[in-house]
KEZA-511444 format. One record per atom (N, C-alpha, C, O): x, y, z; residue number from 1; residue in three letters; atom name. Coordinates in nm, 3 decimals, padded with zeros to 5 digits. Layout:
// residues N
PT       X       Y       Z resi resn name
PT       X       Y       Z  NUM  ALA   CA
...
//
This chain:
// residues 98
PT       X       Y       Z resi resn name
PT  09.934  17.186  13.540    1  MET    N
PT  09.978  17.230  13.671    1  MET   CA
PT  09.976  17.114  13.772    1  MET    C
PT  10.065  17.104  13.856    1  MET    O
PT  09.877  17.028  13.764    2  ALA    N
PT  09.869  16.915  13.857    2  ALA   CA
PT  09.992  16.825  13.846    2  ALA    C
PT  10.040  16.774  13.947    2  ALA    O
PT  10.043  16.807  13.725    3  LEU    N
PT  10.162  16.725  13.708    3  LEU   CA
PT  10.283  16.787  13.778    3  LEU    C
PT  10.365  16.714  13.834    3  LEU    O
PT  10.294  16.918  13.775    4  GLU    N
PT  10.404  16.988  13.842    4  GLU   CA
PT  10.401  16.961  13.993    4  GLU    C
PT  10.506  16.943  14.055    4  GLU    O
PT  10.282  16.958  14.050    5  GLU    N
PT  10.266  16.935  14.194    5  GLU   CA
PT  10.311  16.794  14.234    5  GLU    C
PT  10.362  16.774  14.345    5  GLU    O
PT  10.293  16.696  14.146    6  GLU    N
PT  10.320  16.557  14.178    6  GLU   CA
PT  10.464  16.515  14.147    6  GLU    C
PT  10.508  16.409  14.191    6  GLU    O
PT  10.536  16.596  14.075    7  ARG    N
PT  10.672  16.561  14.034    7  ARG   CA
PT  10.764  16.551  14.157    7  ARG    C
PT  10.754  16.631  14.249    7  ARG    O
PT  10.852  16.451  14.157    8  THR    N
PT  10.947  16.434  14.267    8  THR   CA
PT  11.061  16.534  14.251    8  THR    C
PT  11.126  16.540  14.146    8  THR    O
PT  11.084  16.609  14.356    9  ILE    N
PT  11.195  16.703  14.360    9  ILE   CA
PT  11.277  16.674  14.486    9  ILE    C
PT  11.231  16.601  14.575    9  ILE    O
PT  11.396  16.729  14.493   10  ALA    N
PT  11.482  16.705  14.609   10  ALA   CA
PT  11.535  16.838  14.662   10  ALA    C
PT  11.556  16.932  14.586   10  ALA    O
PT  11.556  16.843  14.792   11  ARG    N
PT  11.610  16.961  14.857   11  ARG   CA
PT  11.713  16.918  14.960   11  ARG    C
PT  11.704  16.810  15.019   11  ARG    O
PT  11.812  17.004  14.981   12  ARG    N
PT  11.909  16.988  15.090   12  ARG   CA
PT  11.877  17.098  15.190   12  ARG    C
PT  11.871  17.215  15.154   12  ARG    O
PT  11.857  17.061  15.314   13  LEU    N
PT  11.825  17.156  15.420   13  LEU   CA
PT  11.935  17.150  15.525   13  LEU    C
PT  11.969  17.042  15.573   13  LEU    O
PT  11.988  17.264  15.560   14  LEU    N
PT  12.092  17.274  15.661   14  LEU   CA
PT  12.034  17.352  15.778   14  LEU    C
PT  11.998  17.469  15.765   14  LEU    O
PT  12.026  17.286  15.893   15  VAL    N
PT  11.960  17.346  16.009   15  VAL   CA
PT  12.065  17.390  16.110   15  VAL    C
PT  12.151  17.311  16.151   15  VAL    O
PT  12.058  17.517  16.149   16  ARG    N
PT  12.152  17.574  16.247   16  ARG   CA
PT  12.077  17.611  16.375   16  ARG    C
PT  11.959  17.647  16.372   16  ARG    O
PT  12.149  17.601  16.486   17  GLY    N
PT  12.092  17.634  16.617   17  GLY   CA
PT  12.135  17.528  16.716   17  GLY    C
PT  12.240  17.466  16.701   17  GLY    O
PT  12.053  17.506  16.819   18  ARG    N
PT  12.079  17.396  16.913   18  ARG   CA
PT  12.004  17.275  16.859   18  ARG    C
PT  11.889  17.250  16.897   18  ARG    O
PT  12.070  17.201  16.769   19  VAL    N
PT  12.003  17.092  16.699   19  VAL   CA
PT  12.074  16.958  16.714   19  VAL    C
PT  12.031  16.858  16.656   19  VAL    O
PT  12.182  16.953  16.791   20  GLN    N
PT  12.247  16.825  16.818   20  GLN   CA
PT  12.235  16.795  16.967   20  GLN    C
PT  12.249  16.884  17.051   20  GLN    O
PT  12.208  16.668  16.997   21  GLY    N
PT  12.193  16.627  17.136   21  GLY   CA
PT  12.055  16.656  17.193   21  GLY    C
PT  12.036  16.652  17.315   21  GLY    O
PT  11.959  16.685  17.106   22  VAL    N
PT  11.824  16.718  17.153   22  VAL   CA
PT  11.717  16.633  17.084   22  VAL    C
PT  11.598  16.665  17.089   22  VAL    O
PT  11.759  16.523  17.019   23  GLY    N
PT  11.665  16.435  16.950   23  GLY   CA
PT  11.618  16.488  16.815   23  GLY    C
PT  11.515  16.445  16.764   23  GLY    O
PT  11.695  16.580  16.758   24  PHE    N
PT  11.651  16.644  16.634   24  PHE   CA
PT  11.645  16.546  16.517   24  PHE    C
PT  11.551  16.551  16.438   24  PHE    O
PT  11.745  16.457  16.505   25  ARG    N
PT  11.745  16.362  16.393   25  ARG   CA
PT  11.625  16.268  16.401   25  ARG    C
PT  11.566  16.235  16.298   25  ARG    O
PT  11.589  16.224  16.521   26  TRP    N
PT  11.473  16.136  16.537   26  TRP   CA
PT  11.345  16.211  16.504   26  TRP    C
PT  11.252  16.155  16.445   26  TRP    O
PT  11.340  16.339  16.543   27  PHE    N
PT  11.226  16.425  16.508   27  PHE   CA
PT  11.212  16.434  16.356   27  PHE    C
PT  11.102  16.419  16.302   27  PHE    O
PT  11.323  16.459  16.286   28  VAL    N
PT  11.320  16.471  16.140   28  VAL   CA
PT  11.276  16.339  16.077   28  VAL    C
PT  11.193  16.338  15.986   28  VAL    O
PT  11.330  16.228  16.127   29  GLU    N
PT  11.293  16.097  16.072   29  GLU   CA
PT  11.143  16.073  16.087   29  GLU    C
PT  11.077  16.027  15.994   29  GLU    O
PT  11.089  16.103  16.205   30  ARG    N
PT  10.945  16.083  16.229   30  ARG   CA
PT  10.861  16.169  16.135   30  ARG    C
PT  10.766  16.121  16.074   30  ARG    O
PT  10.897  16.297  16.124   31  GLU    N
PT  10.820  16.388  16.038   31  GLU   CA
PT  10.829  16.344  15.891   31  GLU    C
PT  10.729  16.351  15.819   31  GLU    O
PT  10.946  16.299  15.848   32  ALA    N
PT  10.961  16.252  15.709   32  ALA   CA
PT  10.873  16.130  15.683   32  ALA    C
PT  10.813  16.119  15.577   32  ALA    O
PT  10.866  16.038  15.781   33  HIS    N
PT  10.780  15.921  15.765   33  HIS   CA
PT  10.633  15.963  15.756   33  HIS    C
PT  10.559  15.911  15.672   33  HIS    O
PT  10.591  16.055  15.841   34  ILE    N
PT  10.453  16.104  15.838   34  ILE   CA
PT  10.420  16.165  15.702   34  ILE    C
PT  10.311  16.143  15.648   34  ILE    O
PT  10.515  16.241  15.648   35  LEU    N
PT  10.492  16.310  15.520   35  LEU   CA
PT  10.524  16.223  15.398   35  LEU    C
PT  10.505  16.265  15.284   35  LEU    O
PT  10.573  16.100  15.423   36  GLN    N
PT  10.610  16.005  15.317   36  GLN   CA
PT  10.720  16.062  15.226   36  GLN    C
PT  10.711  16.056  15.103   36  GLN    O
PT  10.823  16.117  15.290   37  ILE    N
PT  10.938  16.174  15.221   37  ILE   CA
PT  11.054  16.074  15.229   37  ILE    C
PT  11.073  16.009  15.332   37  ILE    O
PT  11.130  16.062  15.121   38  ALA    N
PT  11.250  15.978  15.119   38  ALA   CA
PT  11.372  16.066  15.142   38  ALA    C
PT  11.370  16.186  15.114   38  ALA    O
PT  11.480  16.004  15.195   39  GLY    N
PT  11.604  16.079  15.214   39  GLY   CA
PT  11.678  16.036  15.338   39  GLY    C
PT  11.671  15.921  15.379   39  GLY    O
PT  11.750  16.131  15.398   40  TRP    N
PT  11.830  16.102  15.516   40  TRP   CA
PT  11.856  16.229  15.597   40  TRP    C
PT  11.837  16.341  15.548   40  TRP    O
PT  11.899  16.209  15.720   41  VAL    N
PT  11.938  16.319  15.808   41  VAL   CA
PT  12.067  16.279  15.879   41  VAL    C
PT  12.086  16.162  15.912   41  VAL    O
PT  12.155  16.375  15.902   42  ARG    N
PT  12.281  16.345  15.973   42  ARG   CA
PT  12.330  16.469  16.046   42  ARG    C
PT  12.300  16.582  16.007   42  ARG    O
PT  12.408  16.445  16.153   43  ASN    N
PT  12.478  16.553  16.221   43  ASN   CA
PT  12.605  16.584  16.142   43  ASN    C
PT  12.670  16.494  16.090   43  ASN    O
PT  12.638  16.711  16.133   44  ASN    N
PT  12.764  16.754  16.072   44  ASN   CA
PT  12.863  16.795  16.181   44  ASN    C
PT  12.821  16.834  16.291   44  ASN    O
PT  12.993  16.789  16.153   45  PRO    N
PT  13.094  16.826  16.253   45  PRO   CA
PT  13.082  16.972  16.301   45  PRO    C
PT  13.128  17.004  16.411   45  PRO    O
PT  13.023  17.060  16.221   46  ASP    N
PT  13.012  17.202  16.260   46  ASP   CA
PT  12.887  17.231  16.344   46  ASP    C
PT  12.847  17.347  16.357   46  ASP    O
PT  12.825  17.126  16.401   47  SER    N
PT  12.707  17.137  16.487   47  SER   CA
PT  12.577  17.167  16.413   47  SER    C
PT  12.476  17.196  16.476   47  SER    O
PT  12.579  17.161  16.281   48  THR    N
PT  12.456  17.173  16.205   48  THR   CA
PT  12.398  17.034  16.183   48  THR    C
PT  12.467  16.934  16.203   48  THR    O
PT  12.273  17.029  16.141   49  VAL    N
PT  12.211  16.904  16.099   49  VAL   CA
PT  12.175  16.919  15.953   49  VAL    C
PT  12.114  17.018  15.913   49  VAL    O
PT  12.214  16.820  15.873   50  GLU    N
PT  12.189  16.823  15.729   50  GLU   CA
PT  12.080  16.722  15.694   50  GLU    C
PT  12.081  16.609  15.741   50  GLU    O
PT  11.987  16.766  15.610   51  VAL    N
PT  11.876  16.681  15.567   51  VAL   CA
PT  11.875  16.678  15.414   51  VAL    C
PT  11.881  16.782  15.349   51  VAL    O
PT  11.868  16.559  15.359   52  PHE    N
PT  11.840  16.543  15.216   52  PHE   CA
PT  11.701  16.484  15.208   52  PHE    C
PT  11.674  16.378  15.264   52  PHE    O
PT  11.612  16.552  15.137   53  ALA    N
PT  11.473  16.507  15.131   53  ALA   CA
PT  11.422  16.513  14.988   53  ALA    C
PT  11.451  16.608  14.914   53  ALA    O
PT  11.347  16.412  14.949   54  GLN    N
PT  11.283  16.417  14.818   54  GLN   CA
PT  11.139  16.373  14.828   54  GLN    C
PT  11.104  16.281  14.902   54  GLN    O
PT  11.056  16.441  14.751   55  GLY    N
PT  10.913  16.416  14.749   55  GLY   CA
PT  10.849  16.522  14.660   55  GLY    C
PT  10.916  16.582  14.576   55  GLY    O
PT  10.721  16.544  14.678   56  THR    N
PT  10.654  16.648  14.601   56  THR   CA
PT  10.684  16.785  14.664   56  THR    C
PT  10.729  16.794  14.778   56  THR    O
PT  10.657  16.889  14.589   57  ARG    N
PT  10.677  17.026  14.640   57  ARG   CA
PT  10.598  17.045  14.770   57  ARG    C
PT  10.648  17.106  14.865   57  ARG    O
PT  10.477  16.995  14.774   58  GLU    N
PT  10.392  17.009  14.893   58  GLU   CA
PT  10.450  16.933  15.013   58  GLU    C
PT  10.451  16.986  15.124   58  GLU    O
PT  10.497  16.811  14.991   59  GLN    N
PT  10.558  16.733  15.100   59  GLN   CA
PT  10.681  16.805  15.156   59  GLN    C
PT  10.698  16.813  15.277   59  GLN    O
PT  10.765  16.856  15.067   60  LEU    N
PT  10.888  16.923  15.112   60  LEU   CA
PT  10.858  17.054  15.182   60  LEU    C
PT  10.929  17.092  15.275   60  LEU    O
PT  10.754  17.125  15.139   61  ALA    N
PT  10.714  17.248  15.208   61  ALA   CA
PT  10.668  17.215  15.351   61  ALA    C
PT  10.696  17.290  15.444   61  ALA    O
PT  10.598  17.103  15.366   62  GLY    N
PT  10.555  17.060  15.499   62  GLY   CA
PT  10.673  17.027  15.589   62  GLY    C
PT  10.674  17.064  15.707   62  GLY    O
PT  10.773  16.958  15.533   63  LEU    N
PT  10.892  16.925  15.612   63  LEU   CA
PT  10.967  17.051  15.651   63  LEU    C
PT  11.011  17.064  15.765   63  LEU    O
PT  10.984  17.143  15.558   64  HIS    N
PT  11.054  17.269  15.586   64  HIS   CA
PT  10.986  17.342  15.701   64  HIS    C
PT  11.053  17.393  15.791   64  HIS    O
PT  10.855  17.347  15.698   65  SER    N
PT  10.779  17.413  15.804   65  SER   CA
PT  10.803  17.346  15.939   65  SER    C
PT  10.823  17.414  16.040   65  SER    O
PT  10.802  17.214  15.942   66  ARG    N
PT  10.823  17.140  16.068   66  ARG   CA
PT  10.966  17.154  16.118   66  ARG    C
PT  10.990  17.158  16.238   66  ARG    O
PT  11.062  17.162  16.025   67  LEU    N
PT  11.202  17.179  16.067   67  LEU   CA
PT  11.224  17.315  16.132   67  LEU    C
PT  11.307  17.327  16.222   67  LEU    O
PT  11.153  17.416  16.088   68  ARG    N
PT  11.167  17.550  16.147   68  ARG   CA
PT  11.117  17.551  16.292   68  ARG    C
PT  11.161  17.633  16.372   68  ARG    O
PT  11.026  17.460  16.326   69  GLU    N
PT  10.976  17.450  16.464   69  GLU   CA
PT  11.066  17.360  16.548   69  GLU    C
PT  11.106  17.397  16.659   69  GLU    O
PT  11.097  17.242  16.495   70  GLY    N
PT  11.184  17.148  16.565   70  GLY   CA
PT  11.119  17.086  16.688   70  GLY    C
PT  11.007  17.123  16.724   70  GLY    O
PT  11.188  16.993  16.752   71  PRO    N
PT  11.138  16.934  16.876   71  PRO   CA
PT  11.153  17.035  16.992   71  PRO    C
PT  11.224  17.134  16.980   71  PRO    O
PT  11.086  17.008  17.099   72  ARG    N
PT  11.080  17.102  17.212   72  ARG   CA
PT  11.216  17.147  17.264   72  ARG    C
PT  11.234  17.265  17.294   72  ARG    O
PT  11.312  17.056  17.274   73  ALA    N
PT  11.443  17.090  17.333   73  ALA   CA
PT  11.535  17.165  17.237   73  ALA    C
PT  11.639  17.217  17.279   73  ALA    O
PT  11.499  17.172  17.110   74  ALA    N
PT  11.586  17.237  17.010   74  ALA   CA
PT  11.561  17.387  17.004   74  ALA    C
PT  11.456  17.436  17.046   74  ALA    O
PT  11.659  17.458  16.950   75  ARG    N
PT  11.642  17.601  16.916   75  ARG   CA
PT  11.686  17.615  16.771   75  ARG    C
PT  11.802  17.591  16.738   75  ARG    O
PT  11.595  17.653  16.686   76  ILE    N
PT  11.624  17.665  16.544   76  ILE   CA
PT  11.657  17.810  16.513   76  ILE    C
PT  11.573  17.899  16.530   76  ILE    O
PT  11.780  17.835  16.467   77  ASP    N
PT  11.821  17.970  16.429   77  ASP   CA
PT  11.799  17.995  16.280   77  ASP    C
PT  11.761  18.105  16.240   77  ASP    O
PT  11.822  17.892  16.199   78  GLU    N
PT  11.811  17.909  16.054   78  GLU   CA
PT  11.794  17.774  15.987   78  GLU    C
PT  11.852  17.674  16.030   78  GLU    O
PT  11.714  17.771  15.881   79  VAL    N
PT  11.705  17.654  15.794   79  VAL   CA
PT  11.739  17.701  15.654   79  VAL    C
PT  11.660  17.770  15.589   79  VAL    O
PT  11.858  17.663  15.609   80  GLU    N
PT  11.905  17.701  15.475   80  GLU   CA
PT  11.861  17.591  15.379   80  GLU    C
PT  11.887  17.473  15.404   80  GLU    O
PT  11.796  17.628  15.271   81  ILE    N
PT  11.742  17.530  15.178   81  ILE   CA
PT  11.800  17.552  15.039   81  ILE    C
PT  11.811  17.665  14.992   81  ILE    O
PT  11.838  17.442  14.974   82  SER    N
PT  11.890  17.452  14.838   82  SER   CA
PT  11.839  17.333  14.756   82  SER    C
PT  11.805  17.228  14.811   82  SER    O
PT  11.836  17.351  14.625   83  ASP    N
PT  11.793  17.245  14.535   83  ASP   CA
PT  11.896  17.133  14.533   83  ASP    C
PT  12.015  17.156  14.552   83  ASP    O
PT  11.847  17.012  14.510   84  ALA    N
PT  11.934  16.896  14.498   84  ALA   CA
PT  11.879  16.807  14.386   84  ALA    C
PT  11.764  16.824  14.343   84  ALA    O
PT  11.960  16.715  14.341   85  GLU    N
PT  11.916  16.621  14.237   85  GLU   CA
PT  11.846  16.503  14.304   85  GLU    C
PT  11.902  16.443  14.396   85  GLU    O
PT  11.725  16.468  14.259   86  PRO    N
PT  11.659  16.348  14.314   86  PRO   CA
PT  11.743  16.223  14.290   86  PRO    C
PT  11.812  16.213  14.189   86  PRO    O
PT  11.735  16.129  14.382   87  VAL    N
PT  11.809  16.003  14.373   87  VAL   CA
PT  11.711  15.894  14.329   87  VAL    C
PT  11.615  15.864  14.400   87  VAL    O
PT  11.736  15.837  14.214   88  THR    N
PT  11.650  15.731  14.162   88  THR   CA
PT  11.651  15.610  14.255   88  THR    C
PT  11.757  15.566  14.299   88  THR    O
PT  11.534  15.559  14.285   89  GLY    N
PT  11.522  15.439  14.366   89  GLY   CA
PT  11.521  15.463  14.516   89  GLY    C
PT  11.502  15.369  14.593   89  GLY    O
PT  11.542  15.587  14.560   90  LEU    N
PT  11.539  15.617  14.703   90  LEU   CA
PT  11.394  15.618  14.749   90  LEU    C
PT  11.314  15.698  14.701   90  LEU    O
PT  11.360  15.529  14.844   91  SER    N
PT  11.220  15.515  14.882   91  SER   CA
PT  11.197  15.520  15.033   91  SER    C
PT  11.083  15.512  15.078   91  SER    O
PT  11.303  15.533  15.110   92  SER    N
PT  11.287  15.536  15.257   92  SER   CA
PT  11.363  15.657  15.313   92  SER    C
PT  11.435  15.725  15.241   92  SER    O
PT  11.345  15.680  15.442   93  PHE    N
PT  11.415  15.789  15.510   93  PHE   CA
PT  11.492  15.729  15.625   93  PHE    C
PT  11.439  15.645  15.698   93  PHE    O
PT  11.617  15.770  15.642   94  GLN    N
PT  11.699  15.711  15.748   94  GLN   CA
PT  11.788  15.815  15.816   94  GLN    C
PT  11.818  15.921  15.762   94  GLN    O
PT  11.828  15.779  15.938   95  ILE    N
PT  11.927  15.858  16.013   95  ILE   CA
PT  12.063  15.803  15.975   95  ILE    C
PT  12.086  15.682  15.979   95  ILE    O
PT  12.155  15.892  15.939   96  ARG    N
PT  12.291  15.851  15.904   96  ARG   CA
PT  12.388  15.898  16.011   96  ARG    C
PT  12.366  16.000  16.076   96  ARG    O
PT  12.494  15.823  16.028   97  GLY    N
PT  12.599  15.862  16.122   97  GLY   CA
PT  12.563  15.828  16.265   97  GLY    C
PT  12.455  15.775  16.292   97  GLY    O
PT  12.655  15.858  16.357   98  GLY    N
PT  12.636  15.822  16.498   98  GLY   CA
PT  12.559  15.920  16.578   98  GLY    C
PT  12.537  15.899  16.697   98  GLY    O
//
């Protein structure tokens, strides 16, 4: 069971609500660094924010929890989560796009 907890997994999280123009991507980047998660965050044209994150099940559960709260100026309506394939060699977290 301990090995299952340590295995690297990946998730795609799609955040809906008032999440653009409120510092949400910087919030996600900071939380990912704190949790030592690799991946990226970007704004989508449909006003959602997309996050690709990989780490342990526990790390990703922590990020999911923090994304549901968001930064003070944001309003989170929904966080849709789906499985993704881990990316070999991905070791940092970055903001993508403008």
